[in-house]
C-alpha positions in Angstrom: -49.8 -169.4 21.6 -47.0 -171.7 22.8 -45.8 -168.8 25.1 -49.0 -168.3 26.3 -49.4 -172.1 27.4 -46.4 -172.4 28.9 -46.9 -169.4 31.2 -50.5 -170.7 32.0 -49.0 -173.8 33.2 -46.2 -172.1 35.0 -48.8 -169.8 37.2 -50.8 -173.2 37.5 -47.9 -174.7 39.0 -47.2 -172.0 41.2 -50.7 -172.0 42.4 -50.4 -175.7 43.3 -47.1 -175.4 44.9 -48.8 -172.4 47.0 -52.1 -174.6 47.8 -49.5 -177.4 48.9 -47.7 -175.4 51.3 -51.1 -174.0 52.8 -52.2 -177.8 53.4 -48.9 -178.5 55.2 -49.1 -175.2 57.4 -52.8 -176.2 58.4 -51.6 -179.5 59.4 -48.8 -178.2 61.1 -50.8 -175.8 63.0 -53.6 -178.4 64.0 -50.6 -180.4 65.2 -49.2 -177.6 67.3 -52.4 -176.9 68.8 -52.6 -180.3 70.5 -48.9 -179.7 71.3 -47.3 -182.3 68.7 -44.4 -180.2 68.0 -42.3 -183.1 67.0 -44.7 -184.0 64.4 -45.2 -180.7 63.2 -41.6 -179.9 62.8 -40.9 -181.6 59.6 -43.9 -180.2 57.8 -42.9 -176.8 58.6 -39.3 -177.6 57.5 -40.8 -179.0 54.4 -42.8 -175.5 54.0 -39.7 -173.9 54.5 -37.7 -175.6 52.1 -40.6 -175.2 49.2 -40.7 -171.4 50.1 -36.8 -171.0 49.4 -37.1 -173.2 46.4 -39.8 -170.8 44.9 -38.3 -167.5 46.3 -34.7 -167.9 47.0 -33.0 -168.1 50.3 -32.9 -164.2 50.8 -36.6 -163.1 50.1 -38.8 -161.5 52.7 -41.6 -163.8 52.0 -39.7 -166.7 53.8 -40.3 -164.9 57.2 -43.8 -166.7 58.2 -42.3 -169.9 57.5 -38.9 -169.1 59.3 -40.7 -167.7 62.5 -43.5 -170.6 62.6 -40.5 -173.4 62.8 -38.6 -171.1 65.2 -41.6 -171.1 67.6 -41.8 -175.0 67.3 -38.2 -175.3 68.1 -38.9 -173.1 70.8 -41.7 -175.5 72.5 -39.5 -178.2 72.3 -36.4 -176.4 74.1 -34.2 -176.3 71.3 -33.4 -172.6 71.9 -30.3 -172.8 70.2 -31.9 -173.7 67.0 -35.1 -171.2 67.5 -32.3 -168.3 67.9 -30.7 -169.0 64.4 -34.0 -168.8 62.9 -35.2 -165.8 64.8 -31.9 -164.0 63.9 -32.3 -165.1 60.3 -36.1 -163.6 59.9 -34.6 -160.5 61.8 -31.9 -160.0 59.1 -34.3 -160.3 56.3 -36.8 -158.1 57.6 -33.9 -155.7 58.3 -32.6 -155.8 54.7 -36.0 -155.7 53.1 -36.6 -152.3 54.9 -33.3 -150.9 54.2 -32.5 -150.5 58.1 -33.6 -151.2 61.6 -37.3 -150.2 61.9 -40.5 -150.6 63.8 -41.0 -153.9 61.8 -38.3 -155.6 63.4 -39.6 -155.1 67.1 -41.8 -158.4 67.4 -38.4 -160.1 66.4 -36.5 -158.2 69.0 -39.2 -159.5 71.4 -38.9 -162.8 70.5 -35.1 -162.9 70.7 -35.3 -161.3 74.4 -37.6 -163.8 75.7 -35.7 -166.5 74.2 -32.4 -165.2 75.8 -34.2 -164.9 79.1 -35.1 -168.7 79.0 -31.7 -169.6 77.9 -30.2 -167.3 81.1 -28.5 -165.0 78.7 -29.7 -161.9 80.4 -27.0 -159.4 79.0 -28.2 -160.5 75.6 -31.8 -160.3 76.5 -31.4 -156.8 77.9 -29.7 -155.6 74.6 -32.4 -156.6 72.7 -34.9 -154.6 74.6 -32.8 -151.7 75.0 -32.5 -151.9 71.2 -36.4 -151.9 71.2 -36.5 -148.4 73.1 -34.1 -147.0 71.1 -35.8 -147.9 67.7 -39.3 -146.7 69.0 -37.6 -143.3 70.0 -36.2 -143.0 66.6 -39.4 -143.8 64.7 -42.1 -142.3 67.2 -40.6 -139.9 69.4 -40.2 -139.8 73.4 -43.9 -139.4 74.2 -45.5 -142.6 72.2 -47.9 -145.0 74.1 -46.0 -147.8 72.6 -42.7 -146.7 74.2 -44.6 -146.4 77.6 -45.4 -150.3 76.9 -41.7 -150.9 75.7 -40.3 -149.0 79.0 -42.8 -151.3 81.1 -41.5 -154.4 79.8 -37.9 -153.2 80.3 -38.7 -152.4 84.0 -40.4 -155.9 84.4 -37.4 -157.6 83.1 -35.0 -155.7 85.2 -37.4 -156.5 88.4 -37.0 -160.0 87.7 -33.4 -159.6 87.6 -33.7 -157.6 90.9 -32.2 -154.4 89.4 -34.4 -152.4 90.7 -32.1 -149.1 90.5 -32.6 -149.4 86.6 -36.4 -150.6 86.7 -37.8 -147.3 88.5 -36.6 -145.0 85.7 -38.1 -146.7 83.1 -41.5 -147.2 85.1 -41.4 -143.5 85.8 -41.1 -142.9 82.2 -44.1 -144.7 81.3 -46.0 -143.3 83.8 -45.0 -139.7 82.7 -46.1 -141.1 78.9 -49.4 -142.3 80.0 -50.0 -138.8 82.0 -49.3 -136.9 79.2 -51.2 -138.7 76.6 -54.1 -140.4 78.3 -54.2 -138.2 81.5 -53.9 -138.5 85.4 -56.9 -141.2 85.8 -56.5 -143.5 82.9 -56.9 -147.2 83.9 -53.5 -148.2 81.8 -51.7 -146.3 84.8 -52.4 -148.9 87.3 -50.3 -152.0 86.2 -47.3 -149.7 86.1 -48.1 -148.0 89.5 -48.4 -151.4 91.0 -45.0 -152.5 89.3 -43.7 -149.1 91.1 -44.7 -150.3 94.2 -43.3 -153.7 93.7 -39.7 -151.8 93.0 -40.1 -150.6 96.5 -41.4 -153.5 98.4 -38.8 -155.9 96.9 -36.3 -153.6 98.6 -38.2 -153.5 101.9 -38.3 -149.4 101.4 -42.2 -149.8 102.2 -43.2 -145.8 102.7 -42.5 -145.1 99.0 -44.8 -147.8 97.9 -48.0 -146.6 99.5 -48.4 -143.6 97.0 -48.8 -145.6 93.9 -50.9 -148.0 95.3 -53.3 -145.7 96.7 -53.3 -144.3 93.4 -54.1 -147.5 91.7 -56.9 -147.7 94.3 -58.3 -144.1 93.4 -57.8 -145.0 89.6 -59.8 -147.9 89.8 -62.8 -146.8 91.9 -63.1 -143.5 89.6 -63.1 -145.8 86.6 -65.3 -148.8 88.1 -66.7 -147.7 91.2 -65.6 -148.4 94.6 -67.2 -151.9 95.2 -65.9 -153.3 91.7 -64.2 -156.3 91.8 -61.1 -154.8 90.3 -60.6 -152.4 93.3 -60.1 -155.6 95.7 -56.8 -157.0 94.4 -55.3 -153.3 94.7 -56.9 -153.0 98.3 -55.2 -156.3 99.2 -51.9 -155.2 98.0 -52.0 -151.9 99.8 -53.5 -154.1 103.1 -50.2 -156.2 102.7 -48.1 -153.4 102.6 -49.6 -151.9 105.8 -48.8 -155.3 107.5 -45.5 -155.4 106.5 -45.1 -152.2 108.0 -46.9 -153.6 110.9 -49.8 -151.3 110.7 -52.3 -153.8 111.5 -55.3 -151.7 112.2 -55.0 -150.3 108.7 -54.4 -153.3 107.2 -57.4 -155.0 108.8 -59.8 -152.1 107.7 -58.6 -152.6 104.0 -58.8 -156.6 103.9 -62.2 -156.2 105.4 -63.3 -154.0 102.7 -61.6 -156.2 100.0 -63.2 -159.8 101.6 -66.8 -157.7 101.4 -66.2 -157.4 97.7 -64.9 -160.5 96.8 -67.8 -162.0 98.7 -70.1 -160.0 96.9 -68.9 -161.2 93.4 -68.6 -165.1 94.2 -70.4 -167.8 95.6 -70.2 -168.3 99.4 -68.4 -171.6 98.9 -66.1 -170.4 96.2 -62.5 -171.9 97.1 -60.9 -168.5 96.0 -62.3 -167.1 99.2 -59.8 -168.9 101.0 -57.1 -166.6 100.6 -58.6 -163.4 101.4 -60.2 -164.9 104.8 -56.8 -166.0 105.6 -55.2 -162.5 104.9 -57.8 -160.9 107.1 -57.4 -163.8 109.7 -53.6 -163.3 109.9 -53.9 -159.7 110.4 -56.8 -160.4 113.4 -54.2 -162.7 115.1 -51.5 -160.2 114.8 -53.6 -157.9 117.0 -54.7 -160.7 119.3 -58.0 -160.9 118.1 -58.3 -164.8 118.4 -62.0 -164.8 118.7 -62.7 -163.1 115.5 -59.9 -164.8 113.3 -61.0 -168.5 114.5 -64.4 -168.3 112.2 -62.2 -167.1 109.6 -59.9 -170.1 109.5 -62.6 -172.5 109.8 -64.6 -171.2 106.8 -61.0 -171.1 105.0 -60.2 -174.7 105.7 -63.9 -175.8 104.8 -63.4 -174.2 101.5 -59.9 -175.8 101.0 -61.6 -179.1 101.7 -64.2 -179.2 99.5 -61.5 -177.7 96.5 -59.0 -181.1 97.8 -62.0 -183.2 98.0 -63.4 -182.3 94.4 -60.0 -182.8 92.9 -59.7 -186.3 94.4 -63.1 -187.1 93.2 -62.2 -186.1 89.6 -59.0 -187.9 89.8 -60.8 -191.3 91.1 -63.3 -191.2 88.3 -60.6 -190.9 85.9 -58.8 -193.6 87.1 -61.9 -195.8 87.0 -62.7 -194.8 83.6 -59.6 -196.3 82.7 -60.2 -199.3 84.8 -57.7 -198.6 87.2 -60.4 -199.6 90.1 -57.8 -200.1 92.8 -56.2 -196.7 92.3 -59.6 -195.2 91.9 -60.7 -196.2 95.2 -57.3 -195.0 96.9 -58.4 -191.2 95.5 -62.0 -191.7 96.8 -60.5 -193.1 100.5 -58.4 -190.2 100.7 -61.0 -187.8 100.2 -63.0 -189.4 102.8 -60.3 -189.1 105.3 -59.8 -185.5 104.4 -63.5 -184.8 105.1 -63.5 -186.4 108.4 -60.3 -185.0 109.3 -60.9 -181.2 108.6 -63.7 -179.5 110.4 -66.5 -177.9 108.1 -68.2 -174.5 108.9 -71.0 -175.1 111.7 -74.6 -175.0 110.1 -73.2 -176.2 106.7 -76.5 -177.0 104.7 -77.1 -180.0 102.5 -75.9 -177.8 99.6 -72.6 -177.1 101.1 -71.8 -180.9 101.2 -72.8 -181.3 97.6 -69.4 -182.0 96.4 -68.7 -184.5 99.4 -72.1 -186.3 98.3 -71.0 -186.3 94.9 -67.7 -188.0 95.8 -69.3 -190.2 98.3 -71.7 -191.4 95.4 -68.9 -192.4 93.1 -67.1 -194.4 95.5 -70.1 -196.2 96.7 -70.6 -197.3 92.8 -67.3 -198.2 92.7 -67.6 -200.5 95.7 -70.9 -202.0 94.1 -68.9 -202.8 90.9 -66.2 -204.6 93.1 -69.0 -206.5 94.5 -68.0 -205.0 97.9 -71.7 -204.4 98.8 -71.2 -204.2 102.9 -68.6 -201.3 102.3 -70.8 -199.7 99.7 -74.3 -199.6 102.0 -72.1 -198.0 104.6 -71.2 -195.3 102.2 -74.4 -195.0 100.8 -75.8 -194.5 104.7 -73.3 -191.6 104.9 -74.8 -189.9 101.8 -78.5 -190.3 103.2 -77.1 -188.4 106.4 -75.8 -185.8 104.6 -78.6 -185.2 102.2 -81.1 -185.6 105.1 
């Protein structure tokens, strides 16, 4: 009976310890979610210490606590400390599995990313190469996850401008996707896009056309010719033609792309500005100045609205903090911008909604500051805009 009581007490104590660790982890997770890493760190350190006391320093159950603490170190820029923890997690997993298997791939990716952040590119490359090797040993040379690994390795090489080794990895990934999923699977699109990047970055433009055209074709088959997913691919090929000074071909694609973007967005969406500018540049390159001018004016008006909205929001925040002088400065900047940048001819009252809202806020601030004469002038402008 006494042994049974002792055993029950031991089980209860262990359960209580687990509950305490769970509470500490929950509190740490809440702090991490709002960026309070320094406050989360001692909680996670305590969790790891408790796990070590329960299971010893070499048990696989330590891994979650180790990796959570490592992620907090990394978020704080304490990369050397994070590296030690990731290495420890990797060692525990390898020991538990009896060798290097698929289960350590997440750890290798973490280390690879960490080494890139630290500028230790040869060390990062070794992690990515090991991932590919492990994947091949475990699942063969035609596995879809291997295609993803090769694409990630290629992205690393592209960032290092090592295009000669990026290209074969991308071609290997394309080959796997084609064999496993078919010639028209959408998962091919980003890989084809990266392959085009390899050529474009080397200013070897002609070979880039084929993968870009194929990416467009795949998206068109999957989503239809006027789908919003087609537009970025059209933009990419249009830019390639522009670089090759094939301005007429570039214009055709940019016009088509702009049509898709316009059909998928509100007419006053600031995101349209870049598409308008792209087409404008190609038109100017062909001396089509009359056609380019309204595009640039429209782009400018859209950017004006975006800037005015940002200044208005900042002004409201500063006013809310009681910083009225600083708030007024933002409203004045917005008014100056609105006066300096031309708007699209024939703008309607709804087109001026952002400017009107900002002016109303400005007038309210002036009233608060007892500057009624200035407020009245701003209010008159509001009336004119909404007439």
